[in-house]
C-alpha positions as CSV (number, residue, x, y, z in Angstrom):
1,M,38.6,-138.2,28.0
2,K,38.0,-136.8,31.6
3,F,37.1,-138.9,35.3
4,A,34.7,-137.7,37.9
5,I,35.8,-138.0,40.9
6,A,33.8,-139.1,43.5
7,P,34.1,-140.2,46.8
8,L,35.7,-142.9,47.8
9,L,34.2,-145.8,50.4
10,A,36.2,-147.2,52.9
11,A,34.2,-150.1,52.8
12,A,35.5,-150.6,49.1
13,F,39.3,-151.4,50.4
14,V,41.0,-154.9,50.8
15,M,44.5,-154.7,52.9
16,P,46.3,-157.2,52.3
17,A,50.0,-158.2,53.2
18,S,52.2,-156.0,51.3
19,H,54.2,-156.6,48.3
20,A,57.2,-158.4,48.3
21,A,59.2,-155.4,47.2
22,L,58.5,-153.2,48.9
23,Q,61.0,-153.8,52.7
24,G,59.6,-151.8,55.7
25,R,62.1,-149.6,57.3
26,D,62.1,-148.3,61.3
27,L,63.3,-144.8,60.9
28,D,61.4,-143.8,63.9
29,T,61.9,-146.4,66.8
30,S,59.7,-144.6,69.7
31,Q,57.2,-144.7,66.9
32,A,55.1,-148.0,66.5
33,G,55.2,-149.5,62.7
34,F,57.7,-148.4,60.1
35,E,57.5,-144.9,58.7
36,A,58.5,-146.1,55.3
37,Y,58.8,-148.1,53.0
38,Y,61.7,-148.9,50.0
39,D,61.3,-150.0,47.2
40,A,63.3,-152.4,45.9
41,E,62.4,-152.4,41.8
42,L,62.5,-148.5,41.9
43,D,65.1,-148.3,43.9
44,I,63.6,-145.3,45.8
45,T,61.5,-145.2,48.8
46,W,58.1,-144.2,49.5
47,L,56.9,-142.3,53.6
48,T,54.3,-144.6,54.4
49,D,51.6,-141.3,55.5
50,F,50.2,-140.6,52.3
51,A,48.8,-137.5,54.3
52,L,52.1,-136.3,56.1
53,I,51.0,-132.8,54.5
54,T,48.0,-132.7,57.0
55,H,49.9,-134.3,59.8
56,Q,52.6,-131.5,60.4
57,G,50.2,-128.8,59.9
58,V,50.6,-128.0,56.9
59,D,47.2,-128.3,55.2
60,A,43.6,-129.5,56.8
61,D,43.0,-131.4,53.6
62,G,46.1,-132.6,52.4
63,K,45.9,-130.4,49.3
64,L,48.3,-128.4,47.9
65,S,49.4,-126.5,44.9
66,W,52.1,-127.5,42.8
67,D,54.3,-124.5,44.2
68,G,52.1,-125.6,47.7
69,A,53.9,-129.2,47.3
70,Q,57.2,-127.9,45.9
71,S,58.0,-125.8,49.3
72,W,57.0,-128.8,51.2
73,I,59.2,-130.6,49.7
74,A,61.8,-128.3,50.5
75,S,61.0,-127.8,54.3
76,L,61.3,-132.0,54.5
77,N,64.7,-132.0,53.0
78,Q,65.8,-128.4,55.5
79,Q,64.8,-130.7,58.1
80,K,66.6,-133.2,57.5
81,L,63.4,-135.9,58.0
82,Y,64.4,-138.6,59.4
83,G,68.0,-137.7,59.3
84,V,68.7,-137.3,55.7
85,D,68.0,-134.8,52.5
86,G,67.0,-135.9,49.2
87,W,63.1,-136.3,49.3
88,R,61.0,-135.3,46.2
89,L,57.4,-135.2,44.6
90,P,57.2,-139.0,42.7
91,K,58.9,-138.6,39.2
92,V,57.4,-139.3,35.9
93,E,58.9,-139.8,32.1
94,P,57.8,-139.5,29.1
95,L,57.6,-143.3,27.5
96,N,59.7,-142.4,24.3
97,G,61.9,-140.9,26.6
98,S,61.7,-137.4,24.8
99,Y,58.3,-135.9,25.4
100,F,54.7,-137.0,26.3
101,Q,53.0,-138.2,24.4
102,G,49.6,-135.8,24.4
103,A,47.1,-139.2,23.4
104,F,44.7,-140.8,25.9
105,S,44.9,-144.3,26.3
106,F,43.0,-147.5,28.1
107,D,46.6,-149.5,27.9
108,G,49.8,-147.1,28.9
109,S,50.8,-146.8,25.3
110,T,50.9,-143.6,25.8
111,D,51.5,-140.8,28.7
112,I,48.0,-139.7,29.4
113,G,45.3,-142.0,30.9
114,L,45.3,-145.8,31.8
115,A,47.2,-148.9,31.9
116,R,47.4,-152.1,32.6
117,T,47.9,-154.0,35.4
118,G,50.7,-155.2,36.1
119,Q,52.9,-152.6,34.0
120,G,51.6,-149.1,34.2
121,W,53.7,-147.6,32.4
122,G,57.3,-149.6,33.3
123,T,59.2,-147.5,35.5
124,A,58.3,-144.0,34.0
125,S,55.8,-144.0,36.3
126,E,56.8,-144.5,39.9
127,M,52.9,-143.4,41.1
128,G,51.7,-145.9,38.2
129,H,54.3,-148.3,38.8
130,L,53.2,-148.5,42.3
131,Y,49.5,-148.9,42.0
132,Y,49.5,-150.9,39.2
133,V,52.4,-153.0,39.4
134,T,53.6,-153.2,43.1
135,L,49.8,-153.1,44.2
136,G,48.2,-154.7,41.3
137,N,45.5,-152.9,41.6
138,L,42.9,-152.1,38.0
139,S,42.1,-149.1,36.5
140,Y,38.4,-147.8,36.2
141,C,38.1,-148.7,32.3
142,V,39.4,-152.7,30.7
143,P,42.5,-151.8,28.9
144,T,42.6,-151.6,25.0
145,A,44.6,-150.5,22.6
146,D,41.9,-149.7,20.1
147,R,41.9,-145.7,21.3
148,S,38.7,-144.9,20.2
149,A,36.9,-147.5,22.0
150,A,34.9,-146.0,24.3
151,C,35.4,-147.0,28.2
152,T,34.2,-150.1,29.6
153,V,34.1,-150.1,33.1
154,Q,36.6,-152.9,34.2
155,P,34.4,-155.3,37.5
156,G,36.9,-155.2,40.7
157,W,38.6,-151.8,39.4
158,D,37.8,-150.4,42.6
159,Q,38.8,-153.1,45.3
160,K,42.0,-151.7,46.0
161,N,44.7,-152.9,47.5
162,L,46.6,-149.7,49.5
163,G,49.1,-152.3,50.8
164,P,51.2,-151.0,54.0
165,F,50.8,-147.5,52.9
166,K,48.6,-145.5,55.2
167,N,46.0,-142.0,54.5
168,L,45.4,-142.1,51.3
169,Q,43.0,-138.9,51.4
170,T,42.5,-137.8,48.3
171,F,43.3,-140.3,45.5
172,L,45.1,-137.6,43.5
173,Y,48.4,-136.4,44.0
174,W,51.7,-134.3,42.1
175,A,53.7,-135.7,40.1
176,D,57.4,-134.2,38.9
177,V,58.6,-134.6,35.0
178,Q,62.2,-134.0,36.5
179,G,63.4,-131.3,33.9
180,Y,61.6,-132.9,30.8
181,P,60.0,-130.5,28.7
182,T,56.2,-129.4,29.5
183,S,53.5,-126.8,29.7
184,S,54.9,-123.5,32.4
185,T,51.6,-123.7,33.9
186,Q,51.0,-127.5,34.1
187,M,52.7,-130.8,35.6
188,A,51.3,-134.3,35.8
189,Y,49.9,-136.1,38.4
190,F,48.4,-139.3,39.1
191,S,44.6,-140.5,40.2
192,A,45.0,-143.5,43.1
193,Y,41.2,-143.9,42.4
194,E,40.5,-145.0,38.8
195,G,44.8,-145.1,38.0
196,Y,44.6,-142.4,35.5
197,Q,48.0,-140.2,34.7
198,G,47.5,-137.0,33.2
199,F,48.4,-132.7,33.1
200,A,46.5,-129.7,35.8
201,A,47.1,-126.8,36.1
202,K,49.9,-125.9,38.6
203,S,47.2,-124.0,40.4
204,T,44.8,-127.0,41.2
205,S,45.2,-128.3,44.9
206,Y,46.2,-132.3,45.0
207,G,47.7,-134.4,47.5
208,A,51.6,-134.9,47.6
209,I,53.4,-137.3,49.0
210,A,57.1,-137.2,49.5
211,V,59.9,-139.9,48.0
212,R,63.5,-140.6,47.8
213,D,65.5,-142.0,45.8
214,G,67.5,-145.4,47.1
215,D,67.4,-146.8,50.3
216,I,68.2,-145.0,54.2
217,A,70.6,-147.1,56.4
218,V,68.6,-148.2,59.1
219,T,70.7,-147.9,62.8
220,A,69.6,-150.8,64.6
221,V,68.5,-148.9,68.6
222,P,68.6,-152.2,70.8
223,E,64.4,-151.7,72.2
224,P,64.0,-151.4,76.5
225,G,63.8,-155.4,76.7
226,T,67.3,-155.9,74.8
227,W,68.4,-153.2,77.1
228,A,67.6,-155.4,79.9
229,L,68.8,-159.1,78.8
230,M,72.4,-156.5,77.7
231,V,72.9,-155.3,81.2
232,A,71.9,-158.3,83.3
233,G,74.6,-160.0,80.7
234,L,77.2,-157.7,81.5
235,V,76.2,-158.3,84.7
236,G,76.7,-161.5,85.0
237,L,79.8,-161.7,83.3
238,G,80.8,-159.3,86.1
239,L,80.2,-161.9,89.2
240,R,82.1,-164.5,87.0
241,A,85.1,-162.8,86.8
242,R,85.1,-161.3,90.5
243,R,84.4,-164.8,91.7
244,S,87.0,-166.0,89.5
245,R,89.5,-163.4,91.1
């Protein structure tokens, strides 16, 4: 089963407060806002900017082939983005723990297709978990266990919650199967438009987002106002000591 990828209207998005599982990480105190979010349920850290490829000047439309995406990830680790390495693409593991099931399903009971809000593919798909569980989005079709059923469009599927993330531009993102056997010419991807997970030729151009296992320790650096208070306090203590002498 295939879906047409139509342009997504910005008006179709709602931007509520981020899910409780996401904890902001200020990795660059010279910039406003959080550069990453720690996902406490998956124990990984997501970069906030889903268009980092574009903003780094790697590709104007933010899309790369599979090999291009891997090269980009390697460059992030070489430069130690935000002072750390270990960056990778979001991973996908087979539901049965051994191999990917090619049958299509509407309810996340196989590795290909759509899934249920609040369920996704469990923790087997990091992008799927973010979309369906953390952000609580709907899939394009009404979930059903009957694989022979036709797709009934699910009301409200296009009202997306993007949480605190920015610049979801392409809506199709590469994933990594993390060593599980698959075709040498295809790789997993996730569509944040319909909530679809599948496999595509590695030569296809999709978006890419970097994640990292675990949390990133943030060293607290006082802001300018805090520094001023600290200096004033030290001066005050010096004057008191001088007077006591």
